[in-house]
Structure formats: structure tokens, C-alpha cells
N, C-alpha and C positions, 0 to 999 in steps of 0.2 A: 891337603884335604883330610879331614878327620875320618875315623873308622865308620861313624854313623853315615856320613855323606857317601863314603865308598859303598856301604851296604845299600843305601838308597839307590844309587846309580846302578849298582849291579842288579838290584831288583827290577828297575826299569828295563835294563838290557835283557834280563832273563825272561821277563814277560813278553817283550817284543819278539824275541827269538822263538819262544814257545808258540805265540800266536801265529807267527810266520809259518812254522811247521804245520800247525793245525789248519792253516789255510791252503798252503801251496802243495803239500803232499796229497791231501784228498782231491785237490783240484787237478793234480797230475801235470801241472804246468806252472811256470812262473809268469806266463802271459795272461795275467789276470789283473788288469789295471785298476779295477775297482778295489781289489784287496790292497794294492800298493798305496792308493790314496787313503783308504781307511786306516791302514797301519800308520801312515804318516800323521794323520789327524790324532789318532789314539795315543801314539807314542809322544807326539809333540805336546799334547795336553798333560800327560802324566809326567813328562820331563819338566814342564813349567811348574807344575804343582810341587814336584820333588825339590826343585831349585828354591822355590819360595819357602817351603817348610824348612829346608836345611838352613836357610839364612835367618828366618824370622820365628820359627817355632820348632826347634829340633826335638823337643819332647813329644810333640804331636807326631812328628815323623817317626819317632821311635815306636809310638803306639800303633801307627798305621802299618809298620813293618811286622808287627806281631799278629799276623792274621792267619786265616785258614782253618780247616776243621779241627786240627790237633790243638790249636790255641784256645778253643772254646772250653769253658769250665763245665758246662752242663751237657749231658749226653744228648738231650733234645736238640741243642744248638749245633752240636757236632754232626748230628744226622742231617739237619737242615743245610748246613754248610756243604756237606758231601753232595747232596742232590743239587744245590745251587751251583756248585762248581761244575758238576756234570752238565747242568743246563747251559752254563756259559760256554763250555766246550762245544755243546751241540749247536749253539748260535753261531759258532765259527765253522764247524765241520759240515753242517747241513748246507749252508750257502756254497761252500767249496765244492761239495758233491753236485749241487745244483749247477754250478758253473761247468763242471766236468761233463755232465750229461745233458745240459741244455734244457732243464725243466722249466725255467722261468725266462720271461722277457720283461725286463724292468727298464723303463725309460731313463735316459741319462738325467733328466730333471729330478726324478725321484732318488736316483743314486746320490746326486748332489744334496738333495734334501736330507737324506740319511746322514751324510757327513756333517751337515749343519746341525742336525739334532744331536749328533755325538759331541760336537764342540759345545753346544749350548748346555747339554747335560753336564759336561765337565766344568763349565763355567759356574753352574749352580753348586756343584761339589766344592769348587774353590771358594765360593762365598760362604759355604758352611764352615770350611776350615778357618776362614778369617774370623768368624764370630764365635766359634765354639772350639776351644783347645782340647776338649775331652771326647772328640769323635774317634774313639778307639775302633780298631778293626774287629774287636770282639765285643760281645755284649757284657758290660760291666759298669759299675758305678764307682768312680774314684773317691777317695776320702774327702778331698777338697772340692769335689764337683758341685757346681751350682746350675740351676735352671737357666737356660738361655732363651730369651723371648724376643730378641731383636733380629734384624736382617731377615733372611728367609724363614726363620723360626716364627716370625710374626704372621706368616701366611699359612704355613702348614706345620704340623708337629714333627714331621719326618722329612725335611728337605733333602737329606742325603739320599734317601730312597727315591725321592722324586727326581733328583738329578740323575741317579743311576738308571731309573726307568726310562728317562729320555734318551740316554745314550744307548741303552739296550734296545730300545725301539728303533733307534737309528741304524743299528748294526746290520740287520738283514737287508734293509733298503740300501745302505751304503755298499753292501756286498752283492747287490743286484739279485736278491732272492726272495720270492714270495714264500717259499717253503721254510725259510729261516724264521718267519714269523710264527710258524707252528712250534718250532723249538723254543722260542721265547714264551709262547703260551704255556708250554709244559713246565717252564722254569718259574713262571709268575707265581703259582700258588706257594712255592717255597719262600719267595721273597715276602709275600704277604704274611705267611706264617712267622717268619723271622721278625717282621715289623711288629706284629701283635704280641709276640713273646717279649720283645724288647720293651714295648710299652707297659706290659705287665710288670716287668722288673723295675722300670723307672718309677711307676706309680707306687710300688712297694718300698723302694730303697732311696729314691731321690727326693729330698725335702722340697716342697713347693710344686712338685710335678702334677699332683691332682688338681691344684688350683690353675696351673698352666693349661691343663686339658680343658677346663671350663672356659678359659679365655680364648684359646685358639681351637676352633671347632673341627677343622678339617685335618685329617691325618696325612693324606698324600696328594690329593688333587682338589684344589679349591672349588667349592660348589658341587662336588661329586661325592667324595669320601675322605 
């Protein structure tokens, strides 16, 4: 196993452990079956994607591993990433506290729906990775990058964000928390801000992107926006 693959798998393991701590410590118990199922779905999806990229597109895996607030080149994006990261933590911690104090009663059917949304969201992300090898974890335009207009990019201009929105929406439901949706609502403006800022950069620096914007009308949700 090469060093990139090791780094990728350590990343998957590190995220799984961190998410587990953010769920079970605030919950005050490991008897939180919804969290165990969600973690299995989330970690399973990220493991499959990491395995695929390691075998078929190691350069994309390398790009994806260079993420986080400190990796961004512009101060505005570093700020967005900080608040988005805090929002993601909130989407885990609030449901965990909800479980501890019994604020919500969510039917099992909706918990399962949340897990399905998480899986579907990651499936969309996987499709994005298959058609676009330039989906960096930071906002940038590579020298050899070209506009991609096939696959999910033929439906919306930002399918990575669409997939992420699906699994983020699924998370509070999967964790049996109505209050977790409020944490997601607080996080959403920063995701939209990041999307708009990325579109500004692509329109400026990526040849053919203004024409692509005219061809594909919807940014995130077909028929809505």
C-alpha cells in the first residue's frame, strides 16, 4: 500500500473516530443505535469512495486530502470553511444532546429515510468524482482544467454541493433529531456563500464556464435555484 493510500485510509479512520466522539460523548452513552447506523453508512460511503479514488484516480484523492480552512488560498474562503466546519460539528453535537435530553421523538421510518438520504447524497458525490477529476477540496482552477458538462453537471452546475446537501439533510433525521435541522439551517448560508464564491472564480478563471452557465440554468436544485 503506497503512502497516498495510507494517508487516505488514515483520513477515513480519523473522521470516523472524530465523528464518534462528537456523537457519543455529548450523548453521554454508547446506547444510541441511530448514531451507530449513521456512522456505518457514512464511513462505508467514504471508504468506498476512497478505495475507488485510490485505484482509479489517485491524483483526485490527493486533491481531496488537501482540504480544510488552512488549505484555502483566499481569506474569505478560509472564513467560510471555519464556519462550515463548525456547522458540521453542530449537526452532530446537537442531535447527540437531543438524544441525551430527549428533546425529539423521530419515527424509525424517518430515521431510515435519513440514512437513505445520506447514502444517496454520497452516491451523487461519487458520480461527480467519476466525471470530474478536478473536484478539489479547495476552491481553485488547475492549469489543465476544463469545463465538465456531462453526468450530474448536465443537471445542475454544482452537483457536489447538491450531493452534500442531501447527506447533510439526512444527518439530523438519521440521528433522530428535529433540533439538528436547526443546526443545518445555521450552516446552510455558509455553503451557499461558498458556492457563489466558487462560481465567481470559475466564471473568471475557467475557459468556457460562462457559456456553461448559460447552458445549465440551475445551480443546485433543478427547477428551484
